[in-house]
C-alpha positions in Angstrom: -56.8 150.4 59.2 -59.3 153.0 58.1 -63.0 152.7 57.0 -61.6 152.9 53.5 -61.0 149.1 53.8 -64.7 148.5 54.4 -66.7 150.8 52.2 -64.2 153.2 50.6 -65.5 156.1 52.7 -63.1 158.7 53.8 -59.7 159.2 52.3 -56.5 157.2 52.9 -53.6 158.3 50.6 -51.4 155.4 51.6 -53.9 152.8 50.6 -54.8 154.7 47.4 -51.1 154.8 46.4 -50.8 151.0 46.9 -53.9 150.4 44.8 -52.5 152.6 42.0 -49.2 150.7 42.1 -50.9 147.3 41.9 -53.5 148.2 39.3 -51.3 147.3 36.3 -51.0 143.8 37.8 -54.7 143.2 37.9 -55.9 139.9 36.3 -56.9 140.7 32.7 -57.5 137.2 31.2 -60.5 135.1 30.8 -61.8 132.8 33.6 -61.2 129.1 33.1 -63.9 127.1 31.5 -65.8 124.4 33.4 -64.1 121.6 31.4 -60.6 123.2 32.1 -61.3 123.3 35.8 -62.4 119.7 35.8 -59.1 118.7 34.1 -57.1 120.1 37.0 -58.2 117.0 39.0 -60.1 116.5 42.2 -57.0 115.9 44.3 -55.6 119.4 43.5 -58.8 121.1 44.5 -58.9 119.2 47.7 -55.4 120.3 48.5 -56.1 123.9 47.7 -59.3 123.8 49.9 -57.3 122.2 52.8 -54.6 124.9 52.5 -57.2 127.7 52.4 -59.0 126.3 55.4 -55.7 125.9 57.3 -54.7 129.4 56.5 -58.1 130.8 57.5 -58.0 128.9 60.8 -54.5 130.2 61.6 -55.5 133.7 60.7 -58.5 133.5 63.1 -56.5 131.9 65.9 -53.7 134.4 65.4 -56.1 137.4 65.4 -57.8 136.3 68.6 -54.4 135.6 70.2 -53.3 139.1 69.3 -56.5 140.6 70.8 -56.1 138.6 74.0 -52.5 139.5 74.3 -53.2 143.2 73.7 -55.9 143.2 76.3 -53.5 141.8 78.8 -51.1 144.8 78.7 -51.3 148.5 78.0 -48.9 149.3 75.2 -47.6 152.6 73.9 -49.6 154.6 71.4 -47.8 155.8 68.2 -48.7 158.8 66.1 -47.7 159.3 62.5 -47.9 162.4 60.3 -49.8 161.5 57.1 -50.2 164.9 55.6 -48.8 168.3 56.7 -47.2 168.6 60.2 -49.5 167.9 63.2 -48.5 169.1 66.6 -48.1 166.7 69.5 -47.5 168.1 73.0 -47.2 171.6 71.6 -44.3 170.7 69.2 -44.3 169.7 65.5 -44.6 166.1 64.5 -42.6 165.6 61.4 -42.8 161.8 61.1 -43.7 159.6 64.1 -43.7 159.8 67.9 -45.0 158.0 71.0 -48.1 159.6 72.4 -48.3 159.7 76.2 -51.3 160.5 78.4 -52.0 164.2 78.9 -50.4 165.2 75.6 -52.6 167.1 73.0 -52.6 166.1 69.4 -53.7 168.7 66.9 -54.1 168.7 63.1 -54.3 171.9 61.0 -56.7 172.6 58.1 -54.7 170.4 55.6 -53.1 168.1 58.1 -53.9 164.5 58.9 -52.4 161.9 61.3 -52.7 158.2 62.0 -52.7 156.7 65.5 -51.7 153.2 66.3 -53.6 152.6 69.6 -51.2 150.1 71.2 -52.1 146.8 69.5 -55.8 147.1 69.5 -56.4 149.2 66.4 -55.9 152.3 64.3 -57.4 155.8 64.3 -57.3 158.2 61.4 -57.3 161.9 62.5 -58.9 164.3 60.0 -57.9 168.0 59.5 -58.9 170.5 62.1 -59.0 168.0 65.0 -57.9 168.3 68.7 -57.5 165.1 70.8 -56.1 164.3 74.2 -54.9 160.9 75.3 -56.3 160.1 78.7 -55.5 156.4 79.6 -53.6 153.5 78.1 -54.2 150.9 80.8 -54.7 147.1 80.6 -58.5 147.3 80.9 -59.1 150.8 79.5 -57.8 152.7 76.5 -59.4 156.2 76.4 -58.9 159.4 74.5 -60.9 162.7 74.3 -62.0 164.3 71.0 -62.4 168.0 71.7 -63.2 168.9 68.1 -62.7 167.5 64.6 -63.2 164.0 63.2 -61.6 160.6 63.7 -62.1 157.3 62.0 -61.5 154.3 64.3 -61.0 150.6 63.5 -60.7 148.7 66.8 -60.1 145.0 67.4 -60.3 144.6 71.1 -62.6 143.0 73.7 -65.8 145.1 74.2 -65.7 148.2 76.4 -62.0 148.6 76.5 -61.7 151.4 74.1 -63.5 154.7 74.6 -63.6 158.1 72.9 -65.0 161.0 75.0 -66.6 164.1 73.7 -68.0 166.9 75.9 -71.5 165.5 75.6 -71.1 161.7 75.4 -68.7 158.7 75.4 -68.4 156.2 72.5 -67.8 152.8 74.0 -66.4 150.4 71.4 -68.0 147.0 71.1 -65.6 145.8 68.3 -66.1 148.0 65.3 -65.1 150.6 62.7 -66.7 154.0 63.1 -66.3 157.7 62.6 -66.9 160.4 65.2 -67.1 164.1 64.5 -67.5 167.0 66.9 -67.8 170.7 66.1 -66.6 173.5 68.4 -70.2 173.9 69.5 -70.3 170.4 70.8 -72.7 169.1 68.1 -71.5 166.2 66.0 -72.1 162.7 64.5 -71.3 159.1 65.3 -71.5 156.8 62.2 -70.8 153.0 62.5 -69.5 151.2 59.4 -68.9 147.8 61.0 -69.7 146.2 64.4 -71.5 148.1 67.2 -71.0 151.2 69.5 -72.6 152.1 72.7 -73.0 155.9 73.0 -73.4 157.0 76.6 -73.8 160.1 78.8 -74.6 160.6 82.4 -78.3 160.7 81.5 -78.8 158.3 78.7 -77.4 155.4 76.7 -78.1 154.3 73.1 -76.8 151.5 70.9 -75.7 152.0 67.3 -75.1 149.1 65.0 -73.5 148.9 61.6 -75.1 151.1 59.0 -76.6 153.4 61.6 -75.8 156.9 62.9 -76.4 159.0 65.9 -76.3 162.7 66.5 -74.2 164.4 69.2 -76.2 167.2 70.7 -74.6 170.1 72.6 -76.0 170.2 76.1 -78.3 167.2 75.4 -76.0 164.3 74.8 -76.6 161.4 72.3 -79.5 161.6 69.9 -81.6 158.6 68.9 -79.9 156.2 66.5 -81.2 155.7 63.0 -80.2 153.8 59.9 -78.7 156.1 57.4 -80.9 154.8 54.5 -84.1 155.9 56.4 -86.4 158.2 54.5 -85.4 161.9 54.4 -88.7 162.8 56.2 -88.0 160.3 58.9 -84.5 161.6 59.5 -85.6 165.2 59.5 -88.4 164.5 62.0 -86.1 162.6 64.3 -83.7 165.5 64.3 -86.4 167.9 65.4 -87.5 165.5 68.2 -83.9 165.0 69.4 -83.3 168.7 69.5 -86.5 169.3 71.5 -87.9 171.7 68.9 -91.6 172.4 69.2 -93.1 170.9 66.0 -96.4 169.1 66.3 -96.0 167.3 62.9 -92.6 165.8 63.7 -93.8 162.7 65.5 -96.6 161.9 63.1 -94.3 162.2 60.1 -91.7 160.0 61.8 -94.2 157.3 62.6 -95.8 157.3 59.2 -92.5 157.0 57.3 -91.0 154.4 59.6 -90.1 151.0 58.0 -89.8 147.7 59.9 -86.0 148.3 59.9 -86.6 151.6 61.7 -87.9 149.7 64.7 -84.2 150.2 65.8 -85.1 153.9 66.3 -88.6 153.5 67.8 -87.5 151.0 70.5 -84.9 153.6 71.6 -87.2 156.6 71.2 -90.0 155.4 73.6 -88.1 156.3 76.7 -87.2 159.7 75.2 -90.6 161.1 74.2 -93.1 162.7 76.6 -95.3 160.2 78.6 -98.4 161.2 76.6 -96.6 160.2 73.3 -95.3 156.8 74.4 -98.5 155.0 73.4 -98.3 156.3 69.8 -94.7 155.2 69.4 -95.3 151.9 71.1 -98.3 151.1 68.8 -96.3 151.9 65.7 -93.4 149.8 66.9 -95.6 146.8 67.7 -97.3 147.1 64.3 -93.9 147.1 62.5 -92.3 144.4 64.7 -95.0 142.2 66.4 -93.6 140.4 69.5 -95.3 138.5 72.3 -94.9 138.9 76.0 -94.8 142.7 76.2 -97.0 144.5 78.8 -98.1 147.7 77.0 -99.4 149.3 80.2 -96.0 148.8 81.9 -94.2 150.5 79.0 -96.5 153.5 79.2 -95.8 153.7 82.9 -92.1 154.0 82.2 -91.2 150.4 83.0 -89.1 149.6 80.0 -87.8 146.1 80.6 -90.3 144.7 78.1 -88.6 146.7 75.3 -85.9 144.0 75.3 -88.3 141.7 73.5 -88.4 144.1 70.6 -84.6 144.5 70.6 -84.2 140.7 70.4 -86.6 140.6 67.5 -84.3 143.1 65.6 -81.7 140.3 65.2 -78.9 142.4 66.7 -78.2 140.1 69.6 -79.6 140.1 73.1 -79.7 143.4 74.9 -78.1 141.9 78.0 -74.9 141.5 76.0 -75.0 145.1 74.8 -75.4 146.3 78.4 -72.8 144.2 80.2 -70.2 143.3 77.5 -66.8 143.9 79.1 -66.6 146.0 82.3 -69.5 148.5 82.5 -67.7 150.3 85.4 -65.2 151.5 82.8 -67.8 153.9 81.4 -67.5 157.2 83.1 -69.1 160.6 82.5 -67.5 162.7 79.7 -64.1 164.2 80.6 -64.9 168.0 80.7 -62.2 170.5 79.6 
């Protein structure tokens, strides 16, 4: 399942063909009037409501049963050619094949593929991509994206599905997201649904739905930000993440920050120079006032108090983000 299901981003020819076929069957009449609805009788409505509730309950139970069953066993990954002819293990993939660890999957300029990652989700592979399957174990499903772009929809317990790049590892916390990497190592992580932890040997950031995070060659993950942030905010953050000398970047970022952008500021404090922590902290506390935080401790580099701000964002407790699943499964990026 691609991101097309959620926000119609990306491109999925199969789903678009189904939509085109079903379009003539779309409902074209007038909605029932209130009096006509009442004439149907209360008993019928109760029966429909009960049926819907039962179906929803079965769907939820069935979904979670499938997730738990998939987590209990490592199943084979299948690769399907969607457009053109991808190569798998050095040979052409005309239709479908099983993908085994160590094999390389490549798509050409006008070639696309779909991966069924066991029973935990689907991954759309865009043109010009190169991927390697690393592990398909009970507690860990892991692939490497050397270059190109993938769109992943994963329904699995947290921290059991990972995508490595040369600079960072995307640890899935139950979500739909896209990840792109250029040959230089730069790229982007964009989250459409759920949450992703983006990690390197030196840093770790957390990216919720609606947010994005740069991948920086030789620097690792950037600082997450919401994609509807002001252009000046995003531009200033890009300069700060890249380490570019620009005295106006931090003032512009702080001035244009909204309350929602506290997501960025709380993760930016450990990244700026010690002399700048106070400025970022003061703007954060003005946008998102919380009690019980020792400002002096934050300025000394003792960041435990930042969890209070994270909790105030309404994104769940930080301890869940840190320890969901098995944190030992996160390893440094797999270098080529």
